N, C-alpha and C positions, 0 to 999 in steps of 0.2 A: 506294501506300505499303504496306511490309510492317510488320508489328508485331513488334518484337523480343521481346515478353513471350510470343510462342507458342512458342518454343524454349527457354523457361526450364527448369533442372532441377526446379523447384518446381511441382507438378502438382496441389497441393491447396489453391490459393488463389483467391479470386474477385475480379473486378474490376467496380467500379460508376462509372458516369460520371454525374455530377450538375450541374445548372444552379441557381445560387441567386440570388436577388433582390438580397441584401445583400452579395453578394461582389464584389469588385472585381479579384481577382487569380486566377491559376491556382494550385492547391493539390494536393498529393498527400498522403494520409494512409495509412499502413500500420499495422492493427492485427488481431491474431488471424487471420493470413492473408487478411484482407479489404483490398483495396486500392481507395480511393475517390479519383478524380480529379474536382475540382470546379472550376467556373468561374463567371463572371457569366452571367445570363440570355441574353444575346445570343450567347453563345459557341456555335460549331459543335462538334459531337462529333469531326470530324476533328481540329480544334485541340486537343482534350482527349487524343486518341490521340497525336498528334505530342508533345505535351508529356510523356506517359507514356513514350514511346520515348526521348526526350532525356535523361530522368532515370531510365531503367531500371536503369542499374548502380547507382545509389544504392538503388532499390527492392530489388534482389536482395541488397544488402548488409544492408538492414533485416530482410528476410526470413530471412536466415541467421542474424542475431543473434537472431531471435525463435524460430526453430527450435532453436537451441543452448540458449536460455534455457528453453524448454519441456522439453527433455530433462534439463537440470539439475534443474528443478523436479520431475520425475517421479521421478528418482533420489533426490531427498530423500524424497518420499512413500513410497517403498519402504523407504529405509533406516530412516526413522523412523516406520513403520506402527505405528499404536496407541501414538503418543506425539504429544505437543503442546508447542509452545514457550511456555515460561513464565518471565518474569523472566530471559530471555537463555539459558535451558537447555531441552533436550528432556527432558521429564519423562515417566515411562511413565503410560498410563491402565490402571488395574487394576479388574478387574470383581469384584464381590462380590454375593452374593444376600442379601436382607433378608427382611423381612416378606413372607409368602406372599400377603398382602392388599394389598400396595404396587400403586398404580395409575400413579405417575409415576416418571420418572427422578429420581434423587438423585446429587449430586455433593459430593464433600469433598475439600478440599486438604490434604495431609498433607506430611511430610518425605520421604516415600518415592514421592510422586507424587499423581495424582488418582485418588481411588477413586469408582468408578461402580457405583450400584446401579440395575439396571433393573427396570422393572415386571415383576410376575409373568407367566411365560409367555414373556418375551422373552429371547433368547439374543444375544449379541455385543455390539458397540459402538454408541453413538449416532452419528448421521450428524454431518456438519460443521456444518450449521445448528445443531443442538441444542448441540453444544459451544461455538460461538461465542457462543449466547444465555447459556450459563453464564459464559463469560469476560467478556462485556461486563457482566454483573451484579456481578461482582468487580472489574472494571476501574475503574469511575467512582469508588468511594469512596477506592480506593488512590491514583489518579492525582491526585484533587483534595487529598487529605491531604498527599501529599508536595509538591505544588506550593505549598500554602499555607506549608508549613513553609520551603521555599526561598525564596519570595517575600518573606516578611516581614524577611528580612534583607538585601533588596535594594533599591535606591534607584529604583524603577520605580513608576509609577502605572497601575493598570488599572482596568476596569470589571468586567465579569462574565466567568466562566470556564465554558466548556461542554465536555462529552465528546460527541464526534460519531463518525459512522460514515462518514468521507470515504474515497473510493475510492483516491486517490493521494496525498493530503496528509497529512503528519504533524501538522501544526498551522497555525493562521491567526491574524492580527491583523487586526482590522477598524479602519477609522478612526476609531470611537467607542471603541477600545482594548478591545474585547471579545476575549478569547482563546478558541480553541478547541483541543483536543487529541483526537487519533485514540484511540479505546479499544483499538486494536492495539498501543499502548505497552506493554500488559500483557504482551506476548510479549517485550519488549526489557528489557536489564539496566538497572538504575536509573541508571546513569551516562549512559545514553542519553536518559532521561527529563529528568535535569538540564540536559543540553544543549540539548534542545528547549524546555524551560521558558525557559532564558535566551535563546535565539534568538527566541521570541516576545515575550519582554519587552523585548528590546532594538528591536523593531519598534514599541513604543510611542513610541519617540524617533526612530528613522529608519525611516519607512515605506518602505524600499527596501532593496536590497542594494548599497549604496554602501560605498566604501572605509570611510567613517566608521562605517557599521554593523558591518562585520567587525571593525574595531579595537575597537569597543565590546564585542562578543561575545567576542573574544579576551581582552579585559580581565577578564571575569567568568567565562569558561570556556576556560582556557589549552589544554585538551585537544581543542580543536575539531576539528582535523584527524584525530585518532584516532576521534573520534565520527562524523565524516563517512565515514571509511574503513569503520567498522562498518556504518552504513547502507547504504553502496554494496554492501557484500558480502552482506548479510543482508536487504535491504529487500525483494527479490521473494519471499522465503521468508515473511517476515512478513505480507505483503499477500495472498499466494496459497495459502499452506497452513495 
């Protein structure tokens, strides 16, 4: 048996074959140029390889999409170098030097951008981790305040509201009607916040994505399709830059 993936144009991926005790079916996962083919414990590796061969066209398609996506993200990083997305706009990061005895980074949001004062003896911009920590600190009170202002005029009952660092989700609603929203909303325009608030509030009535759920969302947020289009276009940038 020949392996089709040996002649692929993509030469920077890795392939991992796994057997899992709780898995009943064969699966293929493609993420960050890592291809994982998995199956039940009793599955032979030749079976996994053959399954990969049979689905290789699909795998190449996913690899290509991820490659294009990574190129687009890198273009954004270069285009908006020393900027950060805030309330749906790319705002400049501006360096200024303050007290010569200052030992910590300081951040201040203004109409002209985000002013950054580095510690004494430090030149340049803070790293992404530090910038995200600052954005998280301002995100929680802003997101909660706007949510409360929106929710008080809507006929939904909820329990608690949390601001979290979810890797892929914008928000969630638990069976106990606890709502959570991603702090990354701080990078989105306010009308996207409102859509996601209403989306999760509607889950307090319909804990699914049924027709009735979407009808309820549309009733309270008629611009749903525009919001979903914005999220589809900008979601990768919000989560990855």
